[in-house]
LOZAZA-625243 format. One record per residue (C-alpha): x, y, z. Coordinates in nm, 4 decimals, padded with zeros to 6 digits, always signed. Layout:
N
site xx: X	yy: Y	zz: Z
...
//
This chain:
83
site xx: +00.0000	yy: +00.0000	zz: +00.0000
site xx: +00.1536	yy: +00.3386	zz: -00.0974
site xx: +00.2063	yy: +00.5973	zz: +00.1736
site xx: +00.0766	yy: +00.8808	zz: -00.0463
site xx: -00.2603	yy: +00.8508	zz: -00.2155
site xx: -00.2949	yy: +00.9240	zz: -00.5833
site xx: -00.3387	yy: +01.3036	zz: -00.6044
site xx: -00.5747	yy: +01.2715	zz: -00.9007
site xx: -00.8218	yy: +01.0957	zz: -00.6744
site xx: -00.8302	yy: +01.3509	zz: -00.3923
site xx: -01.1095	yy: +01.6077	zz: -00.3881
site xx: -00.8671	yy: +01.8880	zz: -00.3099
site xx: -00.6476	yy: +01.8094	zz: -00.6087
site xx: -00.9482	yy: +01.7818	zz: -00.8376
site xx: -01.0782	yy: +02.1189	zz: -00.7177
site xx: -00.7435	yy: +02.2904	zz: -00.7718
site xx: -00.7083	yy: +02.1277	zz: -01.1131
site xx: -01.0532	yy: +02.2584	zz: -01.2109
site xx: -00.9563	yy: +02.6112	zz: -01.1062
site xx: -00.6284	yy: +02.5983	zz: -01.3015
site xx: -00.7980	yy: +02.4721	zz: -01.6177
site xx: -01.0818	yy: +02.7238	zz: -01.5805
site xx: -00.8344	yy: +03.0104	zz: -01.5426
site xx: -00.6454	yy: +02.9111	zz: -01.8583
site xx: -00.9591	yy: +02.8728	zz: -02.0673
site xx: -01.1406	yy: +03.1882	zz: -01.9599
site xx: -01.0391	yy: +03.4859	zz: -02.1762
site xx: -01.1702	yy: +03.7390	zz: -01.9215
site xx: -00.8957	yy: +03.6558	zz: -01.6700
site xx: -00.5930	yy: +03.7638	zz: -01.8705
site xx: -00.5143	yy: +04.0795	zz: -01.6729
site xx: -00.3494	yy: +04.0534	zz: -01.3292
site xx: -00.6433	yy: +04.2193	zz: -01.1493
site xx: -00.8986	yy: +03.9932	zz: -01.3117
site xx: -00.6827	yy: +03.6871	zz: -01.2611
site xx: -00.6484	yy: +03.7603	zz: -00.8889
site xx: -01.0241	yy: +03.8075	zz: -00.8532
site xx: -01.0864	yy: +03.4807	zz: -01.0377
site xx: -00.8408	yy: +03.2953	zz: -00.8115
site xx: -00.9995	yy: +03.4322	zz: -00.4944
site xx: -01.3568	yy: +03.3683	zz: -00.6041
site xx: -01.2731	yy: +03.0142	zz: -00.7195
site xx: -01.1011	yy: +02.9525	zz: -00.3846
site xx: -01.4194	yy: +03.0570	zz: -00.2039
site xx: -01.6351	yy: +02.8317	zz: -00.4214
site xx: -01.4038	yy: +02.5315	zz: -00.3807
site xx: -01.3669	yy: +02.5817	zz: -00.0042
site xx: -01.7428	yy: +02.6097	zz: +00.0429
site xx: -01.7942	yy: +02.2969	zz: -00.1678
site xx: -01.5426	yy: +02.0993	zz: +00.0375
site xx: -01.7159	yy: +02.2111	zz: +00.3573
site xx: -02.0648	yy: +02.1346	zz: +00.2273
site xx: -02.1622	yy: +02.5012	zz: +00.2345
site xx: -02.3435	yy: +02.7007	zz: -00.0331
site xx: -02.1016	yy: +02.9455	zz: -00.1943
site xx: -02.3763	yy: +03.1875	zz: -00.2981
site xx: -02.5134	yy: +03.1978	zz: +00.0551
site xx: -02.1655	yy: +03.2594	zz: +00.1962
site xx: -02.0981	yy: +03.5416	zz: -00.0529
site xx: -02.4392	yy: +03.6976	zz: +00.0072
site xx: -02.3898	yy: +03.7029	zz: +00.3845
site xx: -02.0346	yy: +03.8356	zz: +00.3405
site xx: -02.1564	yy: +04.1297	zz: +00.1325
site xx: -02.4416	yy: +04.1996	zz: +00.3770
site xx: -02.2013	yy: +04.2080	zz: +00.6708
site xx: -01.9560	yy: +04.4289	zz: +00.4790
site xx: -02.2278	yy: +04.6792	zz: +00.3865
site xx: -02.3535	yy: +04.6815	zz: +00.7456
site xx: -02.0020	yy: +04.7584	zz: +00.8722
site xx: -01.9823	yy: +04.4299	zz: +01.0606
site xx: -01.6900	yy: +04.1880	zz: +01.0669
site xx: -01.6174	yy: +03.9539	zz: +00.7826
site xx: -01.7209	yy: +03.5902	zz: +00.7640
site xx: -01.4558	yy: +03.3219	zz: +00.7878
site xx: -01.3982	yy: +03.0341	zz: +00.5492
site xx: -01.2400	yy: +02.8317	zz: +00.8285
site xx: -01.4504	yy: +02.5398	zz: +00.9441
site xx: -01.6220	yy: +02.5987	zz: +01.2806
site xx: -01.3823	yy: +02.3593	zz: +01.4585
site xx: -01.0687	yy: +02.5491	zz: +01.3464
site xx: -00.9276	yy: +02.8114	zz: +01.5748
site xx: -01.1164	yy: +02.6961	zz: +01.8810
site xx: -00.8992	yy: +02.5545	zz: +02.1549
//
């Protein structure tokens, strides 16, 4: 049995691979500003998917809190950071 699992089978690797392919194929992400936005938004979508959260709901609540002057939401799972 190998010590390291096949990276093509892991969900994290598949998500990152999707983002990399999407970035290369999308003509609207050629500039550095647009590319950075695409990377960040894809990271949010992938993280929410891995955590079983709805990305649109997370983004909607994030914008609401920003406009209300409240703190920002965290992408960390609820068990992270608590000791």
